[in-house]
C-alpha positions as a Python dict, from the first residue, in 0.01 Angstrom:
ca = {
    (1, 'X'): (0, 0, 0),
    (2, 'X'): (-146, -334, -93),
    (3, 'X'): (-171, -547, 219),
    (4, 'X'): (-283, -906, 270),
    (5, 'X'): (-403, -959, 625),
    (6, 'X'): (-334, -1288, 802),
    (7, 'X'): (-632, -1490, 922),
    (8, 'X'): (-603, -1384, 1286),
    (9, 'X'): (-579, -1017, 1186),
    (10, 'X'): (-898, -1053, 980),
    (11, 'X'): (-1082, -1224, 1267),
    (12, 'X'): (-966, -961, 1514),
    (13, 'X'): (-1064, -679, 1279),
    (14, 'X'): (-1419, -804, 1239),
    (15, 'X'): (-1491, -949, 1583),
    (16, 'X'): (-1229, -837, 1838),
    (17, 'X'): (-1082, -506, 1717),
    (18, 'X'): (-943, -435, 2064),
    (19, 'X'): (-677, -700, 1993),
    (20, 'X'): (-535, -493, 1707),
    (21, 'X'): (-258, -248, 1786),
    (22, 'X'): (-319, 122, 1723),
    (23, 'X'): (-75, 100, 1430),
    (24, 'X'): (-260, -196, 1278),
    (25, 'X'): (-594, -16, 1311),
    (26, 'X'): (-454, 300, 1152),
    (27, 'X'): (-305, 105, 859),
    (28, 'X'): (-626, -91, 801),
    (29, 'X'): (-841, 225, 817),
    (30, 'X'): (-614, 440, 596),
    (31, 'X'): (-812, 493, 276),
    (32, 'X'): (-502, 492, 55),
    (33, 'X'): (-429, 129, 152),
    (34, 'X'): (-595, -167, -14),
    (35, 'X'): (-656, -438, 243),
    (36, 'X'): (-698, -788, 106),
    (37, 'X'): (-857, -1097, 257),
    (38, 'X'): (-715, -1391, 69),
    (39, 'X'): (-920, -1689, -42),
    (40, 'X'): (-668, -1883, 169),
    (41, 'X'): (-797, -1705, 480),
    (42, 'X'): (-1157, -1793, 392),
    (43, 'X'): (-1050, -2154, 335),
    (44, 'X'): (-868, -2171, 668),
    (45, 'X'): (-1166, -2028, 856),
    (46, 'X'): (-1411, -2267, 695),
    (47, 'X'): (-1193, -2575, 750),
    (48, 'X'): (-1134, -2484, 1115),
    (49, 'X'): (-1507, -2418, 1162),
    (50, 'X'): (-1595, -2753, 1002),
    (51, 'X'): (-1373, -2948, 1244),
    (52, 'X'): (-1488, -2753, 1549),
    (53, 'X'): (-1161, -2567, 1603),
    (54, 'X'): (-1323, -2228, 1539),
    (55, 'X'): (-1673, -2095, 1591),
    (56, 'X'): (-1796, -1823, 1361),
    (57, 'X'): (-2142, -1679, 1352),
    (58, 'X'): (-2103, -1482, 1032),
    (59, 'X'): (-2035, -1522, 661),
    (60, 'X'): (-1665, -1432, 627),
    (61, 'X'): (-1704, -1317, 267),
    (62, 'X'): (-1997, -1088, 345),
    (63, 'X'): (-1829, -942, 654),
    (64, 'X'): (-1503, -886, 462),
    (65, 'X'): (-1685, -690, 194),
    (66, 'X'): (-1896, -500, 449),
    (67, 'X'): (-1573, -407, 629),
    (68, 'X'): (-1428, -255, 315),
    (69, 'X'): (-1176, -531, 247),
    (70, 'X'): (-1103, -664, -101),
    (71, 'X'): (-1116, -1037, -173),
    (72, 'X'): (-803, -1185, -328),
    (73, 'X'): (-801, -1520, -504),
    (74, 'X'): (-501, -1751, -470),
    (75, 'X'): (-367, -1808, -821),
    (76, 'X'): (-166, -2083, -985),
    (77, 'X'): (122, -1836, -1006),
    (78, 'X'): (96, -1777, -631),
    (79, 'X'): (126, -2153, -581),
    (80, 'X'): (442, -2194, -790),
    (81, 'X'): (664, -2027, -531),
    (82, 'X'): (568, -2290, -272),
    (83, 'X'): (802, -2543, -434),
    (84, 'X'): (1111, -2336, -361),
    (85, 'X'): (1009, -2201, -20),
    (86, 'X'): (1215, -2335, 271),
    (87, 'X'): (1023, -2493, 558),
    (88, 'X'): (1085, -2233, 826),
    (89, 'X'): (715, -2261, 895),
    (90, 'X'): (506, -2569, 825),
    (91, 'X'): (153, -2430, 851),
    (92, 'X'): (18, -2471, 494),
    (93, 'X'): (-222, -2175, 518),
    (94, 'X'): (53, -1942, 636),
    (95, 'X'): (291, -2069, 369),
    (96, 'X'): (30, -1996, 100),
    (97, 'X'): (-27, -1642, 233),
    (98, 'X'): (349, -1583, 236),
    (99, 'X'): (380, -1719, -117),
    (100, 'X'): (95, -1498, -234),
    (101, 'X'): (248, -1188, -76),
    (102, 'X'): (592, -1262, -221),
    (103, 'X'): (459, -1339, -569),
    (104, 'X'): (260, -1016, -583),
    (105, 'X'): (506, -798, -388),
    (106, 'X'): (230, -711, -141),
    (107, 'X'): (275, -643, 227),
    (108, 'X'): (157, -903, 477),
    (109, 'X'): (12, -803, 815),
    (110, 'X'): (59, -1069, 1080),
    (111, 'X'): (160, -1117, 1440),
    (112, 'X'): (330, -1447, 1350),
    (113, 'X'): (704, -1414, 1402),
    (114, 'X'): (767, -1724, 1190),
    (115, 'X'): (703, -1519, 875),
    (116, 'X'): (1019, -1310, 909),
    (117, 'X'): (1275, -1556, 762),
    (118, 'X'): (1089, -1556, 430),
    (119, 'X'): (1178, -1198, 353),
    (120, 'X'): (825, -1086, 275),
    (121, 'X'): (728, -727, 348),
    (122, 'X'): (574, -754, 693),
    (123, 'X'): (359, -514, 890),
}
């Protein structure tokens, strides 16, 4: 499976793995899965760090790669779907991750229940 992990899942995986469920850990560790950290996640982390909403003591790109995750750029094609997406959820970072997952037909791993109405493949 190709799986984009939401920002909180990424942060938990690299700094607080005890917050992940056993199922989430098993899916992330399964070698046949490709786990992606989106450029949107990196952007969200860096913006939140710059305004003091999040403290990180690591380079998120380096730790993603060291953890075996793949980096995934947000493309113009990923952005096109945003125009037609209903506003069930207003968080722009989450909306971009949903759009990216829908556009690419990838799974999205998140604990955010607001993702469900979009019909993306959730884990």
